[in-house]
C-alpha positions as CSV (number, residue, x, y, z in Angstrom):
1,M,23.8,6.9,-15.5
2,Q,21.0,4.8,-14.2
3,M,20.9,5.1,-10.4
4,H,17.8,2.9,-9.7
5,G,20.0,-0.1,-9.1
6,F,20.7,-1.6,-5.7
7,G,22.1,-4.8,-4.3
8,G,25.4,-6.5,-3.8
9,N,27.1,-5.2,-7.0
10,V,25.9,-1.6,-6.9
11,R,29.3,-0.2,-5.6
12,A,31.2,-2.1,-8.3
13,N,28.9,-0.8,-11.0
14,Q,29.3,2.7,-9.8
15,E,33.1,2.4,-9.7
16,M,33.0,1.0,-13.2
17,A,30.8,3.9,-14.3
18,E,33.2,6.4,-12.9
19,V,36.2,4.8,-14.7
20,E,34.3,4.8,-18.0
21,A,33.1,8.4,-17.5
22,R,36.6,9.7,-16.8
23,K,37.9,7.8,-19.9
24,A,35.2,9.5,-22.0
25,I,36.0,12.9,-20.6
26,A,39.7,12.4,-21.4
27,L,38.8,11.9,-25.0
28,D,36.2,14.7,-25.0
29,P,36.2,17.1,-22.1
30,E,32.8,18.4,-23.3
31,D,31.0,15.1,-23.3
32,S,27.9,16.2,-21.5
33,N,26.7,12.6,-20.8
34,A,30.0,11.7,-19.2
35,L,29.9,14.9,-17.2
36,A,26.4,14.1,-16.0
37,T,27.6,10.6,-15.0
38,L,30.4,12.2,-13.0
39,S,27.8,14.4,-11.3
40,A,25.8,11.3,-10.3
41,I,29.0,9.5,-9.1
42,S,30.0,12.6,-7.0
43,L,26.7,12.6,-5.3
44,Y,26.0,8.9,-4.8
45,N,29.5,7.6,-4.1
46,Y,31.1,10.5,-2.3
47,A,28.2,12.8,-1.1
48,D,30.2,15.6,-2.7
49,Y,27.3,17.9,-3.5
50,E,29.5,20.8,-4.8
51,A,31.4,18.5,-7.2
52,A,28.1,17.0,-8.3
53,L,26.7,20.5,-9.0
54,E,29.8,21.6,-10.8
55,H,29.9,18.6,-13.1
56,A,26.1,19.1,-13.9
57,D,26.5,22.8,-14.5
58,Y,29.4,22.3,-16.8
59,A,27.4,19.6,-18.7
60,I,24.5,22.1,-19.1
61,S,26.9,24.8,-20.3
62,V,28.2,22.6,-23.1
63,N,24.8,21.0,-23.9
64,P,21.8,23.0,-22.7
65,N,19.5,20.3,-23.9
66,D,20.9,17.4,-21.8
67,F,18.2,15.9,-19.7
68,H,20.6,14.0,-17.5
69,A,22.6,17.1,-16.7
70,Y,19.5,18.9,-15.4
71,L,18.6,15.8,-13.4
72,G,22.1,15.7,-12.0
73,R,21.9,19.4,-11.0
74,A,18.5,18.8,-9.3
75,R,19.6,15.8,-7.4
76,A,22.7,17.6,-6.1
77,L,20.5,20.5,-4.9
78,A,17.7,18.3,-3.5
79,F,20.0,16.0,-1.5
80,G,22.5,18.8,-0.7
81,G,20.0,20.7,1.4
82,R,18.7,23.1,-1.2
83,P,15.4,21.4,-2.3
84,A,13.6,24.6,-3.4
85,E,16.3,25.2,-6.0
86,A,15.9,21.7,-7.4
87,E,12.5,22.3,-8.9
88,E,13.6,24.6,-11.8
89,P,16.1,22.1,-13.3
90,L,13.7,19.3,-12.8
91,L,10.9,21.1,-14.7
92,T,13.4,21.9,-17.4
93,A,14.4,18.3,-17.7
94,L,10.8,17.1,-17.9
95,R,10.1,19.7,-20.6
96,L,13.2,18.8,-22.6
97,S,12.6,15.1,-22.7
98,P,9.0,14.1,-22.1
99,R,9.7,10.4,-23.0
100,D,13.1,10.0,-21.4
101,P,13.7,6.6,-19.8
102,L,14.7,8.4,-16.5
103,R,11.6,10.6,-16.5
104,S,10.3,8.5,-13.6
105,S,13.4,9.4,-11.6
106,A,12.9,13.1,-12.4
107,I,9.3,13.0,-11.2
108,N,10.3,11.1,-8.1
109,T,13.1,13.7,-7.4
110,L,10.6,16.5,-7.7
111,A,8.4,14.7,-5.1
112,V,11.4,14.2,-2.8
113,A,12.3,17.9,-3.1
114,R,8.7,18.7,-2.1
115,Y,8.9,16.2,0.8
116,F,12.1,17.8,2.1
117,R,10.2,21.2,2.1
118,A,7.4,19.6,4.1
119,D,5.0,20.0,1.2
120,Y,3.7,16.5,1.8
121,A,0.4,16.8,-0.1
122,E,2.2,17.8,-3.3
123,A,4.8,15.1,-2.8
124,A,2.1,12.5,-2.5
125,K,0.4,13.6,-5.7
126,L,3.7,13.5,-7.6
127,E,4.5,10.0,-6.3
128,Q,1.0,8.8,-7.2
129,R,1.6,10.1,-10.7
130,A,5.0,8.3,-10.9
131,I,3.4,5.0,-9.7
132,R,0.6,5.3,-12.2
133,D,2.9,6.1,-15.1
134,Y,5.8,3.8,-14.1
135,P,4.4,0.9,-12.2
136,G,7.7,-1.0,-12.4
137,Y,9.7,1.7,-10.6
138,P,9.8,0.9,-6.9
139,V,11.2,4.1,-5.3
140,P,8.0,6.2,-5.4
141,H,6.1,3.7,-3.2
142,R,8.5,4.4,-0.3
143,W,8.2,8.2,-0.6
144,L,4.4,8.0,-1.0
145,A,4.1,6.0,2.2
146,A,6.3,8.6,4.0
147,S,4.3,11.5,2.6
148,L,1.0,10.0,3.5
149,G,2.3,9.2,7.0
150,Q,3.3,12.8,7.5
151,L,-0.2,13.8,6.4
152,N,-1.7,11.4,9.0
153,R,-3.6,9.6,6.2
154,T,-3.0,6.4,8.2
155,D,-4.9,3.8,6.1
156,E,-3.5,5.1,2.8
157,A,0.0,5.3,4.3
158,R,-0.1,1.7,5.5
159,E,-1.3,0.5,2.1
160,A,1.5,2.4,0.4
161,L,4.0,1.0,2.8
162,C,2.7,-2.5,2.1
163,Q,3.1,-1.8,-1.6
164,A,6.6,-0.5,-1.1
165,L,7.6,-3.7,0.6
166,A,5.7,-5.9,-1.9
167,V,7.2,-4.3,-5.1
168,T,10.7,-5.0,-4.0
169,Q,12.0,-5.7,-0.5
170,A,15.6,-5.3,-1.7
171,S,15.1,-1.7,-2.8
172,F,13.4,-0.8,0.5
173,D,16.1,-2.4,2.5
174,F,18.9,-0.8,0.6
175,F,17.6,2.7,0.9
176,V,15.9,2.5,4.3
177,R,17.6,0.1,6.7
178,Q,21.0,1.9,6.2
179,R,21.7,5.5,5.4
180,Q,23.3,5.8,2.0
181,P,26.2,8.3,1.7
182,F,24.3,10.8,-0.3
183,F,21.6,11.2,2.3
184,R,22.3,13.9,4.8
185,P,21.5,12.5,8.3
186,E,18.7,15.0,8.9
187,D,17.0,14.1,5.5
188,Y,17.4,10.4,6.2
189,E,15.7,10.9,9.6
190,H,13.0,13.0,8.0
191,M,12.2,10.1,5.6
192,L,12.2,7.5,8.4
193,D,9.9,9.7,10.4
194,G,7.3,9.6,7.6
195,L,7.7,5.8,7.2
196,R,7.3,5.2,10.9
197,K,4.1,7.3,10.8
198,A,3.0,5.0,8.0
199,G,3.5,2.0,10.3
200,W,7.0,0.9,9.6
201,Q,8.6,-0.6,12.7
202,G,12.3,-0.1,11.9
């Protein structure tokens, strides 16, 4: 399931994805792609970290080569308050599918896990890599700005913040100006703290 989307129809799209995933699982309870989609839905729609983890783990058990299942497991751990545990499934995903269309999201999630652990220098390096390799993907710009802000690299942070706003204002607004359900309040405030140090006035 592609979770890069944002905007007015995102909820409707997520609801549709859930319906279709449940239909697929009714036909084949071991459909790892549908299970990985339910993992993403459990996280992004309901902030149910345990359900997200269970669906991802089951997907991995039936298909140990499913990139999306490992990514789902990592996201559930990273956003569920266990960022250190997110790194192993992310590295596995990146090894399994070096050209996957969601590789950019995996690199970004690895950076976010490092950010949540206050390893801002490594988070910044990973986001710079994501931006270099996937220039059309807007999310890393935001986390790069926050990471550089935490490192007090003020000029670079401000430049990254300007880029985050320039690449797509809609993405920035969707993820920053309101806390999305999957963001624990403390992690959301942690992100905002970095962005404010980068010069954001929100």
